[in-house]
TORKOL-4160 file (C-alpha; in steps of 0.2 Angstrom, whole numbers, padded with zeros to 4 digits, m for minus):
237
<pt num="1" X="m0071" Y="0067" Z="m0059"/>
<pt num="2" X="m0054" Y="0063" Z="m0051"/>
<pt num="3" X="m0043" Y="0078" Z="m0045"/>
<pt num="4" X="m0028" Y="0068" Z="m0046"/>
<pt num="5" X="m0015" Y="0070" Z="m0060"/>
<pt num="6" X="m0014" Y="0058" Z="m0074"/>
<pt num="7" X="0003" Y="0053" Z="m0069"/>
<pt num="8" X="m0002" Y="0049" Z="m0051"/>
<pt num="9" X="m0017" Y="0039" Z="m0057"/>
<pt num="10" X="m0006" Y="0029" Z="m0069"/>
<pt num="11" X="0007" Y="0026" Z="m0055"/>
<pt num="12" X="m0007" Y="0021" Z="m0043"/>
<pt num="13" X="m0014" Y="0009" Z="m0055"/>
<pt num="14" X="0003" Y="0001" Z="m0058"/>
<pt num="15" X="0006" Y="m0002" Z="m0039"/>
<pt num="16" X="m0012" Y="m0004" Z="m0032"/>
<pt num="17" X="m0013" Y="m0023" Z="m0032"/>
<pt num="18" X="0004" Y="m0026" Z="m0026"/>
<pt num="19" X="0001" Y="m0014" Z="m0012"/>
<pt num="20" X="m0015" Y="m0021" Z="m0007"/>
<pt num="21" X="m0008" Y="m0039" Z="m0006"/>
<pt num="22" X="0006" Y="m0033" Z="0004"/>
<pt num="23" X="m0006" Y="m0024" Z="0016"/>
<pt num="24" X="m0015" Y="m0041" Z="0019"/>
<pt num="25" X="0002" Y="m0049" Z="0023"/>
<pt num="26" X="0006" Y="m0035" Z="0035"/>
<pt num="27" X="m0011" Y="m0037" Z="0044"/>
<pt num="28" X="m0007" Y="m0055" Z="0047"/>
<pt num="29" X="0010" Y="m0051" Z="0054"/>
<pt num="30" X="0008" Y="m0036" Z="0064"/>
<pt num="31" X="m0006" Y="m0036" Z="0078"/>
<pt num="32" X="m0017" Y="m0020" Z="0078"/>
<pt num="33" X="m0019" Y="m0018" Z="0096"/>
<pt num="34" X="m0014" Y="m0004" Z="0108"/>
<pt num="35" X="0001" Y="0004" Z="0099"/>
<pt num="36" X="0015" Y="0016" Z="0102"/>
<pt num="37" X="0027" Y="0025" Z="0091"/>
<pt num="38" X="0044" Y="0033" Z="0093"/>
<pt num="39" X="0048" Y="0042" Z="0076"/>
<pt num="40" X="0065" Y="0048" Z="0082"/>
<pt num="41" X="0070" Y="0030" Z="0085"/>
<pt num="42" X="0059" Y="0025" Z="0070"/>
<pt num="43" X="0049" Y="0012" Z="0079"/>
<pt num="44" X="0031" Y="0006" Z="0080"/>
<pt num="45" X="0026" Y="m0006" Z="0093"/>
<pt num="46" X="0009" Y="m0016" Z="0093"/>
<pt num="47" X="0004" Y="m0032" Z="0102"/>
<pt num="48" X="0022" Y="m0036" Z="0107"/>
<pt num="49" X="0029" Y="m0034" Z="0089"/>
<pt num="50" X="0041" Y="m0019" Z="0086"/>
<pt num="51" X="0045" Y="m0014" Z="0068"/>
<pt num="52" X="0056" Y="m0001" Z="0060"/>
<pt num="53" X="0046" Y="0013" Z="0051"/>
<pt num="54" X="0048" Y="0030" Z="0042"/>
<pt num="55" X="0035" Y="0044" Z="0041"/>
<pt num="56" X="0026" Y="0046" Z="0025"/>
<pt num="57" X="0014" Y="0060" Z="0030"/>
<pt num="58" X="m0002" Y="0064" Z="0038"/>
<pt num="59" X="m0020" Y="0067" Z="0033"/>
<pt num="60" X="m0030" Y="0080" Z="0042"/>
<pt num="61" X="m0049" Y="0076" Z="0043"/>
<pt num="62" X="m0056" Y="0093" Z="0045"/>
<pt num="63" X="m0045" Y="0102" Z="0032"/>
<pt num="64" X="m0045" Y="0086" Z="0021"/>
<pt num="65" X="m0027" Y="0088" Z="0016"/>
<pt num="66" X="m0012" Y="0077" Z="0015"/>
<pt num="67" X="0004" Y="0084" Z="0022"/>
<pt num="68" X="0021" Y="0076" Z="0018"/>
<pt num="69" X="0032" Y="0072" Z="0033"/>
<pt num="70" X="0046" Y="0082" Z="0024"/>
<pt num="71" X="0034" Y="0097" Z="0024"/>
<pt num="72" X="0028" Y="0096" Z="0042"/>
<pt num="73" X="0037" Y="0109" Z="0052"/>
<pt num="74" X="0038" Y="0097" Z="0067"/>
<pt num="75" X="0049" Y="0085" Z="0057"/>
<pt num="76" X="0056" Y="0091" Z="0040"/>
<pt num="77" X="0068" Y="0083" Z="0028"/>
<pt num="78" X="0082" Y="0081" Z="0041"/>
<pt num="79" X="0072" Y="0070" Z="0053"/>
<pt num="80" X="0077" Y="0052" Z="0055"/>
<pt num="81" X="0060" Y="0046" Z="0051"/>
<pt num="82" X="0058" Y="0057" Z="0035"/>
<pt num="83" X="0075" Y="0054" Z="0027"/>
<pt num="84" X="0071" Y="0037" Z="0020"/>
<pt num="85" X="0055" Y="0044" Z="0011"/>
<pt num="86" X="0064" Y="0057" Z="0001"/>
<pt num="87" X="0065" Y="0046" Z="m0014"/>
<pt num="88" X="0046" Y="0050" Z="m0016"/>
<pt num="89" X="0048" Y="0069" Z="m0020"/>
<pt num="90" X="0063" Y="0065" Z="m0031"/>
<pt num="91" X="0053" Y="0053" Z="m0041"/>
<pt num="92" X="0039" Y="0065" Z="m0042"/>
<pt num="93" X="0050" Y="0078" Z="m0050"/>
<pt num="94" X="0057" Y="0066" Z="m0062"/>
<pt num="95" X="0040" Y="0059" Z="m0068"/>
<pt num="96" X="0030" Y="0075" Z="m0066"/>
<pt num="97" X="0019" Y="0069" Z="m0052"/>
<pt num="98" X="0013" Y="0085" Z="m0042"/>
<pt num="99" X="0005" Y="0074" Z="m0028"/>
<pt num="100" X="0023" Y="0069" Z="m0023"/>
<pt num="101" X="0031" Y="0086" Z="m0024"/>
<pt num="102" X="0017" Y="0098" Z="m0017"/>
<pt num="103" X="0020" Y="0100" Z="0002"/>
<pt num="104" X="0001" Y="0100" Z="0006"/>
<pt num="105" X="m0011" Y="0092" Z="m0006"/>
<pt num="106" X="m0029" Y="0097" Z="m0006"/>
<pt num="107" X="m0041" Y="0082" Z="m0006"/>
<pt num="108" X="m0057" Y="0091" Z="m0002"/>
<pt num="109" X="m0064" Y="0085" Z="m0019"/>
<pt num="110" X="m0061" Y="0067" Z="m0015"/>
<pt num="111" X="m0078" Y="0057" Z="m0014"/>
<pt num="112" X="m0071" Y="0040" Z="m0020"/>
<pt num="113" X="m0072" Y="0022" Z="m0012"/>
<pt num="114" X="m0057" Y="0024" Z="0000"/>
<pt num="115" X="m0059" Y="0031" Z="0017"/>
<pt num="116" X="m0051" Y="0048" Z="0011"/>
<pt num="117" X="m0039" Y="0053" Z="m0003"/>
<pt num="118" X="m0025" Y="0053" Z="0009"/>
<pt num="119" X="m0026" Y="0034" Z="0009"/>
<pt num="120" X="m0022" Y="0033" Z="m0009"/>
<pt num="121" X="m0007" Y="0044" Z="m0008"/>
<pt num="122" X="m0001" Y="0033" Z="0006"/>
<pt num="123" X="m0004" Y="0018" Z="m0005"/>
<pt num="124" X="0006" Y="0025" Z="m0020"/>
<pt num="125" X="0020" Y="0031" Z="m0009"/>
<pt num="126" X="0021" Y="0015" Z="0000"/>
<pt num="127" X="0021" Y="0006" Z="m0016"/>
<pt num="128" X="0036" Y="0016" Z="m0022"/>
<pt num="129" X="0046" Y="0012" Z="m0007"/>
<pt num="130" X="0041" Y="m0006" Z="m0007"/>
<pt num="131" X="0045" Y="m0015" Z="0010"/>
<pt num="132" X="0033" Y="m0022" Z="0022"/>
<pt num="133" X="0018" Y="m0010" Z="0019"/>
<pt num="134" X="0011" Y="0005" Z="0028"/>
<pt num="135" X="0002" Y="0009" Z="0044"/>
<pt num="136" X="m0012" Y="0021" Z="0047"/>
<pt num="137" X="m0010" Y="0028" Z="0065"/>
<pt num="138" X="m0024" Y="0038" Z="0070"/>
<pt num="139" X="m0023" Y="0053" Z="0081"/>
<pt num="140" X="m0035" Y="0067" Z="0086"/>
<pt num="141" X="m0040" Y="0075" Z="0070"/>
<pt num="142" X="m0033" Y="0063" Z="0057"/>
<pt num="143" X="m0020" Y="0049" Z="0054"/>
<pt num="144" X="m0002" Y="0048" Z="0052"/>
<pt num="145" X="0005" Y="0036" Z="0039"/>
<pt num="146" X="0020" Y="0026" Z="0043"/>
<pt num="147" X="0030" Y="0015" Z="0030"/>
<pt num="148" X="0036" Y="m0002" Z="0037"/>
<pt num="149" X="0054" Y="m0004" Z="0031"/>
<pt num="150" X="0059" Y="m0019" Z="0042"/>
<pt num="151" X="0066" Y="m0035" Z="0035"/>
<pt num="152" X="0056" Y="m0045" Z="0048"/>
<pt num="153" X="0040" Y="m0040" Z="0040"/>
<pt num="154" X="0037" Y="m0054" Z="0027"/>
<pt num="155" X="0034" Y="m0050" Z="0009"/>
<pt num="156" X="0018" Y="m0056" Z="0001"/>
<pt num="157" X="0019" Y="m0073" Z="m0007"/>
<pt num="158" X="0011" Y="m0077" Z="m0024"/>
<pt num="159" X="m0006" Y="m0085" Z="m0023"/>
<pt num="160" X="m0017" Y="m0086" Z="m0038"/>
<pt num="161" X="m0033" Y="m0089" Z="m0028"/>
<pt num="162" X="m0036" Y="m0071" Z="m0022"/>
<pt num="163" X="m0030" Y="m0063" Z="m0037"/>
<pt num="164" X="m0047" Y="m0059" Z="m0045"/>
<pt num="165" X="m0052" Y="m0051" Z="m0029"/>
<pt num="166" X="m0036" Y="m0041" Z="m0027"/>
<pt num="167" X="m0038" Y="m0035" Z="m0045"/>
<pt num="168" X="m0056" Y="m0029" Z="m0042"/>
<pt num="169" X="m0052" Y="m0020" Z="m0026"/>
<pt num="170" X="m0036" Y="m0012" Z="m0034"/>
<pt num="171" X="m0046" Y="m0006" Z="m0049"/>
<pt num="172" X="m0060" Y="0001" Z="m0038"/>
<pt num="173" X="m0047" Y="0013" Z="m0030"/>
<pt num="174" X="m0036" Y="0016" Z="m0046"/>
<pt num="175" X="m0047" Y="0013" Z="m0061"/>
<pt num="176" X="m0036" Y="0021" Z="m0074"/>
<pt num="177" X="m0028" Y="0005" Z="m0082"/>
<pt num="178" X="m0034" Y="m0012" Z="m0075"/>
<pt num="179" X="m0022" Y="m0021" Z="m0087"/>
<pt num="180" X="m0007" Y="m0012" Z="m0080"/>
<pt num="181" X="m0013" Y="m0016" Z="m0063"/>
<pt num="182" X="m0013" Y="m0035" Z="m0067"/>
<pt num="183" X="0003" Y="m0034" Z="m0077"/>
<pt num="184" X="0012" Y="m0026" Z="m0063"/>
<pt num="185" X="0006" Y="m0038" Z="m0050"/>
<pt num="186" X="0011" Y="m0053" Z="m0061"/>
<pt num="187" X="0028" Y="m0045" Z="m0065"/>
<pt num="188" X="0031" Y="m0042" Z="m0046"/>
<pt num="189" X="0029" Y="m0061" Z="m0043"/>
<pt num="190" X="0038" Y="m0066" Z="m0060"/>
<pt num="191" X="0023" Y="m0075" Z="m0066"/>
<pt num="192" X="0024" Y="m0076" Z="m0085"/>
<pt num="193" X="0009" Y="m0069" Z="m0095"/>
<pt num="194" X="0003" Y="m0065" Z="m0112"/>
<pt num="195" X="m0008" Y="m0050" Z="m0118"/>
<pt num="196" X="m0019" Y="m0050" Z="m0133"/>
<pt num="197" X="m0034" Y="m0039" Z="m0137"/>
<pt num="198" X="m0046" Y="m0040" Z="m0122"/>
<pt num="199" X="m0036" Y="m0054" Z="m0114"/>
<pt num="200" X="m0022" Y="m0057" Z="m0102"/>
<pt num="201" X="m0017" Y="m0075" Z="m0100"/>
<pt num="202" X="m0005" Y="m0082" Z="m0087"/>
<pt num="203" X="0003" Y="m0098" Z="m0084"/>
<pt num="204" X="0001" Y="m0104" Z="m0066"/>
<pt num="205" X="0015" Y="m0113" Z="m0057"/>
<pt num="206" X="0005" Y="m0129" Z="m0055"/>
<pt num="207" X="0004" Y="m0130" Z="m0074"/>
<pt num="208" X="m0014" Y="m0123" Z="m0075"/>
<pt num="209" X="m0019" Y="m0107" Z="m0084"/>
<pt num="210" X="m0029" Y="m0092" Z="m0080"/>
<pt num="211" X="m0037" Y="m0078" Z="m0090"/>
<pt num="212" X="m0042" Y="m0060" Z="m0086"/>
<pt num="213" X="m0055" Y="m0053" Z="m0098"/>
<pt num="214" X="m0056" Y="m0034" Z="m0102"/>
<pt num="215" X="m0069" Y="m0025" Z="m0113"/>
<pt num="216" X="m0066" Y="m0013" Z="m0127"/>
<pt num="217" X="m0062" Y="0001" Z="m0115"/>
<pt num="218" X="m0050" Y="m0009" Z="m0105"/>
<pt num="219" X="m0061" Y="m0012" Z="m0090"/>
<pt num="220" X="m0059" Y="m0029" Z="m0081"/>
<pt num="221" X="m0075" Y="m0039" Z="m0084"/>
<pt num="222" X="m0072" Y="m0057" Z="m0078"/>
<pt num="223" X="m0059" Y="m0070" Z="m0073"/>
<pt num="224" X="m0057" Y="m0089" Z="m0078"/>
<pt num="225" X="m0044" Y="m0100" Z="m0071"/>
<pt num="226" X="m0039" Y="m0119" Z="m0072"/>
<pt num="227" X="m0027" Y="m0127" Z="m0060"/>
<pt num="228" X="m0019" Y="m0144" Z="m0062"/>
<pt num="229" X="m0023" Y="m0157" Z="m0048"/>
<pt num="230" X="m0008" Y="m0166" Z="m0043"/>
<pt num="231" X="m0010" Y="m0184" Z="m0038"/>
<pt num="232" X="m0009" Y="m0188" Z="m0020"/>
<pt num="233" X="0006" Y="m0200" Z="m0015"/>
<pt num="234" X="0001" Y="m0218" Z="m0013"/>
<pt num="235" X="0005" Y="m0227" Z="0003"/>
<pt num="236" X="0018" Y="m0240" Z="0002"/>
<pt num="237" X="0012" Y="m0258" Z="0007"/>
């Protein structure tokens, strides 16, 4: 049984596929080699690439807790790397999401598919902020999570081919509402779709169609898609 609040689970479901797709795009852009970070300067450098970041928070492996950057006495809400993230607790107040307003979140109960519960908080927070994705930067005893808000980090492009895999992976992490997960991803890319009982149908940009099927409990069951093959240009004589 989840220890997350229903409001957090619903927000996570809405953002999960969008975030996972952006994470794949970030992984292609930013080498994960030896890295360094200067949070006062708001920079993270790896493999010759430097991006602007802000501090979301950190996960302590022994305590199994998430600590927000604004609640960390080493930083606080006045730190340059924390200021851009303060929309998150403000949103938490407005929507009643305790995970976004509690300074230190107990995640000792979490036994789900993610490496730890802090990863899911970082996902949801990164999704709220948008941008280029988030980075888990390991340290002795845990991981700090940095949000990439640098325009040089490319946004994820629409691609229907990995969509079923993205949906399944997203639902494994935030299973509350698979139809919402798909709808939010399609809306993010401005792809038209239509929902009926047990079915979400979308029109692909090549003229084809795809359908996601859901059972009576709203769970994603299978995917079917059809693309339109475009004729190859004929060589001129």
